[in-house]
C-alpha positions as CSV (number, residue, x, y, z in Angstrom):
1,M,0.2,-0.3,0.1
2,G,1.1,3.8,-0.6
3,S,2.8,5.3,-3.8
4,N,4.0,3.0,-6.8
5,T,5.3,5.5,-8.9
6,K,8.6,3.7,-9.0
7,G,6.7,0.2,-9.4
8,Q,8.0,-0.4,-5.6
9,L,5.0,-1.9,-5.1
10,G,5.7,-5.1,-7.0
11,T,2.6,-4.9,-9.2
12,G,3.6,-5.5,-12.4
13,G,4.1,-1.6,-13.6
14,P,4.4,2.1,-12.0
15,S,1.0,3.6,-11.1
16,H,-0.4,6.3,-8.6
17,G,-0.6,4.0,-5.6
18,C,-2.6,1.8,-3.9
19,A,-4.6,2.3,-0.6
20,L,-4.9,-1.5,0.5
21,P,-2.5,-4.1,1.3
22,I,-1.4,-5.8,-1.8
23,F,-0.9,-9.7,-2.5
24,I,2.4,-10.0,-4.8
25,E,2.0,-13.3,-6.3
26,E,5.2,-14.0,-7.9
27,L,6.5,-14.3,-4.3
28,S,4.2,-16.7,-3.1
29,F,6.2,-19.7,-4.3
30,T,8.1,-19.7,-0.8
31,R,8.5,-18.1,2.3
32,M,10.0,-14.4,2.8
33,I,11.9,-13.9,6.1
34,K,12.5,-10.6,5.6
35,V,11.5,-7.3,3.6
36,R,13.0,-4.0,2.9
37,A,11.5,-0.7,1.1
38,G,13.6,2.1,0.5
39,F,14.3,4.0,-2.7
40,F,13.1,0.3,-4.1
41,S,11.9,-2.7,-2.2
42,A,13.6,-6.2,-1.3
43,S,12.8,-9.5,0.1
44,L,14.8,-12.3,1.1
45,S,13.4,-15.9,1.1
46,A,13.9,-18.6,3.7
47,D,16.3,-20.8,1.4
48,G,18.5,-17.2,1.0
49,Q,17.5,-16.1,-2.2
50,L,17.7,-12.0,-2.4
51,Y,14.8,-10.4,-4.5
52,V,14.2,-6.7,-5.7
53,W,11.5,-4.7,-7.3
54,G,11.1,-1.2,-8.4
55,Q,13.6,1.4,-10.2
56,G,17.0,0.8,-8.9
57,S,20.7,0.6,-10.2
58,F,20.3,-2.6,-10.9
59,G,17.3,-1.4,-13.3
60,E,13.7,-1.5,-13.6
61,F,11.5,-4.7,-12.4
62,Y,8.1,-4.1,-11.7
63,T,7.6,-7.5,-10.4
64,P,9.7,-9.4,-8.0
65,H,13.4,-10.3,-9.7
66,R,16.1,-12.8,-8.2
67,V,19.1,-11.4,-7.4
68,K,21.3,-13.9,-9.0
69,S,25.0,-12.4,-8.1
70,A,23.9,-12.6,-4.3
71,K,22.6,-16.7,-5.2
72,S,26.0,-17.9,-3.3
73,L,26.1,-15.7,-0.8
74,D,25.1,-16.6,2.7
75,I,22.9,-13.6,3.8
76,L,22.3,-12.2,7.3
77,D,20.9,-8.9,6.9
78,F,20.3,-6.5,4.2
79,Q,19.0,-2.8,4.0
80,V,18.0,-0.6,1.5
81,S,18.1,3.3,1.9
82,R,15.9,5.8,0.4
83,G,18.8,7.2,-1.9
84,G,18.6,4.1,-3.5
85,C,22.3,2.7,-2.0
86,A,21.7,-0.9,-0.3
87,A,23.7,-3.2,1.5
88,L,24.0,-6.8,2.7
89,L,25.7,-8.6,5.4
90,T,26.7,-12.4,5.3
91,R,26.8,-14.7,8.2
92,A,30.8,-14.6,8.0
93,G,30.5,-11.1,8.5
94,K,31.5,-9.8,5.3
95,L,29.5,-6.4,3.2
96,Y,28.5,-6.0,0.1
97,T,27.1,-2.8,-1.4
98,W,25.6,-1.7,-4.6
99,G,23.8,1.4,-5.8
100,P,24.3,5.2,-6.5
101,N,28.0,5.7,-5.4
102,D,27.9,9.9,-5.6
103,N,29.5,10.6,-2.6
104,G,31.5,7.5,-2.0
105,Q,28.6,5.8,0.0
106,L,29.0,2.2,-0.8
107,G,32.9,2.2,0.5
108,H,34.8,1.2,-2.4
109,G,37.4,3.6,-2.4
110,D,35.4,5.2,-5.9
111,F,32.6,7.1,-7.0
112,Q,31.4,4.3,-9.3
113,M,28.0,3.2,-9.3
114,R,27.2,-0.4,-9.1
115,A,24.3,-2.7,-10.3
116,T,24.6,-5.2,-8.2
117,P,26.1,-6.4,-5.0
118,A,30.3,-5.9,-4.9
119,R,32.3,-6.7,-1.5
120,V,33.9,-3.9,0.3
121,K,37.5,-5.3,0.0
122,A,38.6,-2.4,3.1
123,L,37.1,-4.4,5.4
124,E,38.6,-7.9,4.3
125,S,39.8,-8.4,8.0
126,K,37.1,-7.3,9.3
127,R,33.9,-8.8,10.9
128,V,30.8,-6.9,10.3
129,T,27.8,-7.7,12.6
130,T,25.4,-5.1,11.7
131,I,24.6,-2.7,9.4
132,A,22.3,0.3,8.5
133,V,21.8,2.8,5.5
134,G,20.9,6.6,5.5
135,E,19.7,8.1,2.3
136,E,23.0,8.3,1.3
137,F,25.6,6.9,3.7
138,I,26.2,3.1,5.2
139,I,27.0,2.7,8.5
140,C,28.6,-0.4,10.0
141,L,29.6,-2.2,13.5
142,G,31.9,-5.0,13.8
143,L,34.8,-6.7,15.5
144,S,38.3,-5.5,14.0
145,M,40.2,-9.2,15.0
146,P,39.0,-12.5,14.0
147,Q,36.3,-14.0,15.9
148,K,38.3,-16.5,18.0
149,E,40.8,-14.0,19.3
150,Y,37.9,-12.1,20.2
151,G,36.7,-14.5,22.4
152,K,39.9,-14.4,24.4
153,F,39.6,-10.8,25.6
154,A,35.7,-10.9,26.3
155,R,36.1,-13.7,29.1
156,Q,39.2,-11.7,30.8
């Protein structure tokens, strides 16, 4: 329900909007466990598949579209911003980002837009535990040392 000017409701095309809840038949084949909305919409299925719909750096999909490049990632969480950037966190603590990058908000050390999730290499030696996105920024929290070493210090 709400605005659908960018196809973010997943009903098959842009429209003025809808004042009632809408069933997205394209997602009825599997159980969805998380959903996020921002500039576009996204959902994570119980079998770990990420779906997006609406308009974004990935293109225009007016019904849910599986993100094939995220198929092999073991996704723990994901977020979508009002500015169009997105972040996903794997269970191994790795951060992937995509979307517009006008301000370097994707964390790849450049200002190049990414259409699909790309691993943030600057955090290669870190274990990210939490992510949040703003309109044009991404924040993450995590551990700066390997998990097994962190456990030694936490017990002291």
